[in-house]
TORSEVEX-64210 format. One record per residue: residue number from 1; y negated, x negated, z negated of N, C-alpha, C in turn. Coordinates in steps of 0.001 Angstrom, whole numbers, always signed. Layout:
<sites>
+-------+---------+---------+---------+---------+---------+---------+---------+---------+---------+
| marpa |      nv |      nu |      nw |     cav |     cau |     caw |      cv |      cu |      cw |
+-------+---------+---------+---------+---------+---------+---------+---------+---------+---------+
|   NUM |       Y |       X |       Z |       Y |       X |       Z |       Y |       X |       Z |
...
+-------+---------+---------+---------+---------+---------+---------+---------+---------+---------+
</sites>
This chain:
<sites>
+-------+---------+---------+---------+---------+---------+---------+---------+---------+---------+
| marpa |      nv |      nu |      nw |     cav |     cau |     caw |      cv |      cu |      cw |
+-------+---------+---------+---------+---------+---------+---------+---------+---------+---------+
|     1 |  +95626 |  -47158 | -100975 |  +96728 |  -47906 | -100951 |  +98236 |  -47167 | -100994 |
|     2 |  +98084 |  -45589 | -101630 |  +99392 |  -45045 | -101910 |  +99648 |  -44480 | -100745 |
|     3 |  +98828 |  -44010 |  -99882 |  +98978 |  -43472 |  -98457 |  +99970 |  -44695 |  -97526 |
|     4 |  +99636 |  -45752 |  -97419 | +100041 |  -46916 |  -96610 | +101627 |  -47390 |  -97487 |
|     5 | +101825 |  -47336 |  -98418 | +103334 |  -47425 |  -99118 | +104080 |  -46191 |  -98298 |
|     6 | +103511 |  -45159 |  -98571 | +104199 |  -44088 |  -97974 | +104525 |  -44172 |  -96464 |
|     7 | +103492 |  -44504 |  -95867 | +103672 |  -45247 |  -94053 | +104832 |  -45695 |  -93864 |
|     8 | +105065 |  -46977 |  -94875 | +105928 |  -48102 |  -94756 | +106951 |  -47481 |  -95481 |
|     9 | +107105 |  -46562 |  -96234 | +108369 |  -46017 |  -96859 | +108952 |  -45057 |  -95553 |
|    10 | +108496 |  -44406 |  -94829 | +108417 |  -43623 |  -93760 | +108519 |  -44293 |  -92376 |
|    11 | +108817 |  -45699 |  -92601 | +108383 |  -46367 |  -90983 | +109727 |  -46015 |  -89984 |
|    12 | +110909 |  -45663 |  -90860 | +111999 |  -45406 |  -89840 | +111836 |  -43982 |  -88821 |
|    13 | +110984 |  -42972 |  -89052 | +110517 |  -42129 |  -88274 | +109283 |  -42832 |  -86774 |
|    14 | +108745 |  -43896 |  -87310 | +108038 |  -44086 |  -86018 | +109122 |  -44760 |  -84819 |
|    15 | +110347 |  -45643 |  -85809 | +111034 |  -46129 |  -84981 | +111817 |  -45073 |  -84257 |
|    16 | +112658 |  -43754 |  -84699 | +113429 |  -42786 |  -84394 | +112548 |  -42094 |  -83330 |
|    17 | +111090 |  -41977 |  -83666 | +109790 |  -41045 |  -82719 | +110209 |  -42140 |  -81154 |
|    18 | +109880 |  -43395 |  -81379 | +109802 |  -44276 |  -80240 | +111550 |  -44162 |  -79599 |
|    19 | +112148 |  -44134 |  -80347 | +113387 |  -44133 |  -79649 | +113634 |  -43071 |  -78663 |
|    20 | +113590 |  -42134 |  -79457 | +113488 |  -40533 |  -78658 | +112755 |  -40762 |  -77489 |
|    21 | +111275 |  -40995 |  -77278 | +110331 |  -40867 |  -75884 | +111259 |  -41942 |  -75494 |
|    22 | +111686 |  -43094 |  -75519 | +112675 |  -43744 |  -74657 | +113385 |  -43136 |  -73999 |
|    23 | +114113 |  -42127 |  -74934 | +115297 |  -41549 |  -74462 | +115118 |  -40761 |  -73510 |
|    24 | +113734 |  -39919 |  -73661 | +113369 |  -38726 |  -72649 | +113128 |  -39357 |  -71514 |
|    25 | +112312 |  -40582 |  -71726 | +111757 |  -41162 |  -70273 | +113246 |  -41152 |  -69348 |
|    26 | +114149 |  -42132 |  -69814 | +115169 |  -41800 |  -69260 | +115992 |  -41011 |  -69010 |
|    27 | +116046 |  -40033 |  -69641 | +116588 |  -38374 |  -68868 | +115760 |  -38308 |  -67870 |
|    28 | +114443 |  -38365 |  -67611 | +113624 |  -37719 |  -66607 | +113852 |  -38419 |  -65742 |
|    29 | +114163 |  -40354 |  -66089 | +114306 |  -40620 |  -64555 | +115758 |  -40326 |  -64063 |
|    30 | +116971 |  -40395 |  -64873 | +118221 |  -40260 |  -64473 | +118322 |  -38476 |  -63638 |
|    31 | +117757 |  -37753 |  -64418 | +117377 |  -36157 |  -63530 | +117102 |  -36216 |  -62187 |
|    32 | +115520 |  -37566 |  -62304 | +114865 |  -37220 |  -61037 | +115692 |  -38034 |  -59906 |
|    33 | +116361 |  -38907 |  -60241 | +117447 |  -39755 |  -59330 | +118289 |  -38664 |  -59019 |
|    34 | +119162 |  -37662 |  -59737 | +120193 |  -36968 |  -59570 | +119954 |  -35868 |  -58841 |
|    35 | +118258 |  -35668 |  -59091 | +117820 |  -34305 |  -58018 | +117659 |  -34978 |  -56353 |
|    36 | +117027 |  -36260 |  -56720 | +116732 |  -36815 |  -55139 | +118278 |  -36970 |  -54229 |
|    37 | +119117 |  -37402 |  -55353 | +120737 |  -37347 |  -54787 | +121062 |  -36189 |  -54069 |
|    38 | +120962 |  -35173 |  -54784 | +121662 |  -33695 |  -54668 | +120593 |  -33450 |  -53159 |
|    39 | +119311 |  -33766 |  -53494 | +118459 |  -33109 |  -51791 | +118626 |  -33909 |  -50926 |
|    40 | +119328 |  -35405 |  -51080 | +119367 |  -35734 |  -49854 | +120845 |  -35626 |  -49366 |
|    41 | +121755 |  -35171 |  -50223 | +123375 |  -35242 |  -49621 | +123970 |  -33399 |  -49343 |
|    42 | +123228 |  -32848 |  -50392 | +123630 |  -31683 |  -50430 | +122107 |  -30368 |  -49545 |
|    43 | +120843 |  -31130 |  -49346 | +119993 |  -30302 |  -49416 | +119404 |  -29216 |  -50130 |
|    44 | +119914 |  -29644 |  -51474 | +119396 |  -28230 |  -52580 | +119037 |  -29056 |  -53799 |
|    45 | +118360 |  -28642 |  -54778 | +117893 |  -29051 |  -55840 | +119186 |  -28368 |  -56788 |
|    46 | +119382 |  -29419 |  -58076 | +120211 |  -28979 |  -58900 | +119771 |  -28093 |  -59762 |
|    47 | +120656 |  -26833 |  -60363 | +119937 |  -25818 |  -61018 | +119175 |  -26245 |  -62465 |
|    48 | +118545 |  -25627 |  -62713 | +117851 |  -25930 |  -64275 | +119211 |  -26193 |  -65295 |
|    49 | +119992 |  -25247 |  -65522 | +121034 |  -25387 |  -66696 | +121782 |  -27019 |  -66699 |
|    50 | +121500 |  -27390 |  -65439 | +122374 |  -28913 |  -65202 | +121655 |  -29995 |  -65578 |
|    51 | +120418 |  -29555 |  -65461 | +119484 |  -30906 |  -65628 | +119216 |  -30436 |  -67463 |
|    52 | +119125 |  -29166 |  -67597 | +119277 |  -29435 |  -69174 | +120795 |  -30062 |  -69735 |
|    53 | +121672 |  -29764 |  -69193 | +123082 |  -30406 |  -69622 | +122873 |  -32059 |  -69572 |
|    54 | +122224 |  -32578 |  -68803 | +122277 |  -34324 |  -68543 | +121430 |  -34367 |  -69355 |
|    55 | +120160 |  -33790 |  -69924 | +119040 |  -33801 |  -70918 | +119843 |  -34230 |  -72509 |
|    56 | +120870 |  -33152 |  -72546 | +121484 |  -33285 |  -74034 | +122694 |  -34226 |  -73997 |
|    57 | +123128 |  -34663 |  -73098 | +123999 |  -35881 |  -73057 | +123335 |  -36881 |  -73667 |
|    58 | +121956 |  -36954 |  -73361 | +121221 |  -37997 |  -74007 | +120633 |  -37738 |  -75847 |
|    59 | +120242 |  -36457 |  -76023 | +119198 |  -35932 |  -76827 | +120569 |  -35816 |  -77996 |
|    60 | +121517 |  -35103 |  -78133 | +122536 |  -34622 |  -79004 | +123069 |  -36159 |  -79567 |
|    61 | +123468 |  -36916 |  -79180 | +123991 |  -38294 |  -80070 | +122937 |  -38778 |  -80597 |
|    62 | +121641 |  -39266 |  -80124 | +120389 |  -39735 |  -80950 | +120037 |  -39141 |  -81876 |
|    63 | +120269 |  -37297 |  -82125 | +119589 |  -36747 |  -83266 | +121075 |  -37209 |  -84213 |
|    64 | +122337 |  -36979 |  -83914 | +123427 |  -37278 |  -84489 | +123504 |  -38271 |  -85245 |
|    65 | +123054 |  -39250 |  -84550 | +122616 |  -40518 |  -85196 | +122103 |  -40856 |  -86381 |
|    66 | +120621 |  -39818 |  -85812 | +119691 |  -40034 |  -87336 | +119935 |  -39276 |  -88081 |
|    67 | +120988 |  -38137 |  -87956 | +121301 |  -37357 |  -88998 | +122441 |  -37781 |  -90019 |
|    68 | +123264 |  -38480 |  -89210 | +124363 |  -39036 |  -90337 | +124272 |  -40695 |  -90196 |
|    69 | +123511 |  -41278 |  -89760 | +123231 |  -42709 |  -90342 | +122081 |  -43073 |  -91087 |
|    70 | +121474 |  -41929 |  -90921 | +120189 |  -42656 |  -91659 | +120392 |  -41793 |  -93378 |
|    71 | +120504 |  -42927 |  -94321 | +120341 |  -42787 |  -95463 | +119176 |  -42834 |  -96614 |
|    72 | +118859 |  -41843 |  -97036 | +117439 |  -42045 |  -97727 | +117517 |  -42622 |  -99267 |
|    73 | +119046 |  -42473 |  -99484 | +119256 |  -43090 | -100993 | +118820 |  -44717 | -100679 |
|    74 | +119448 |  -44829 |  -99657 | +118950 |  -47006 |  -99716 | +117717 |  -46946 |  -99932 |
|    75 | +116785 |  -46376 |  -99113 | +115420 |  -46914 |  -99374 | +115221 |  -46259 | -100786 |
|    76 | +115243 |  -45014 | -101470 | +115220 |  -45356 | -102723 | +115416 |  -46242 | -103432 |
|    77 | +116542 |  -47203 | -103685 | +117231 |  -48017 | -104324 | +116712 |  -48795 | -103939 |
|    78 | +115816 |  -49437 | -102463 | +115334 |  -50945 | -102172 | +113762 |  -50658 | -102638 |
|    79 | +113408 |  -49517 | -102847 | +111922 |  -49537 | -103377 | +111335 |  -49193 | -104985 |
|    80 | +112731 |  -48889 | -105558 | +112009 |  -48093 | -106534 | +111827 |  -48714 | -107767 |
|    81 | +111886 |  -49936 | -107676 | +111148 |  -51041 | -108747 | +109827 |  -51407 | -108041 |
|    82 | +109099 |  -50423 | -106950 | +107769 |  -51148 | -106460 | +106867 |  -49942 | -107188 |
|    83 | +107410 |  -48926 | -108086 | +106496 |  -48149 | -108614 | +105934 |  -46855 | -107826 |
|    84 | +106570 |  -46668 | -106541 | +106501 |  -45447 | -105539 | +106992 |  -44140 | -106316 |
|    85 | +106255 |  -43344 | -105833 | +106497 |  -41756 | -106507 | +107663 |  -40830 | -106019 |
|    86 | +108344 |  -40370 | -106385 | +109462 |  -39876 | -105848 | +109192 |  -38546 | -106116 |
+-------+---------+---------+---------+---------+---------+---------+---------+---------+---------+
</sites>
């Protein structure tokens, strides 16, 4: 049972993983649309560095949100009385 309490304690990681997966899929769709429009209007594909730049526009703010807005001390205080080992 200690394992499941640990999983519940770190459940935010599942949300963050799902959120990152959705962002990666959205980035893929956006980049494919950009490639299609580039091919349609200019007759050539966009360079790889540009596609990476578009992906970073989604990923960097996400990691910054996770890093700066997640406060582990709140979870510590909330579950400190339930006998969890820190």
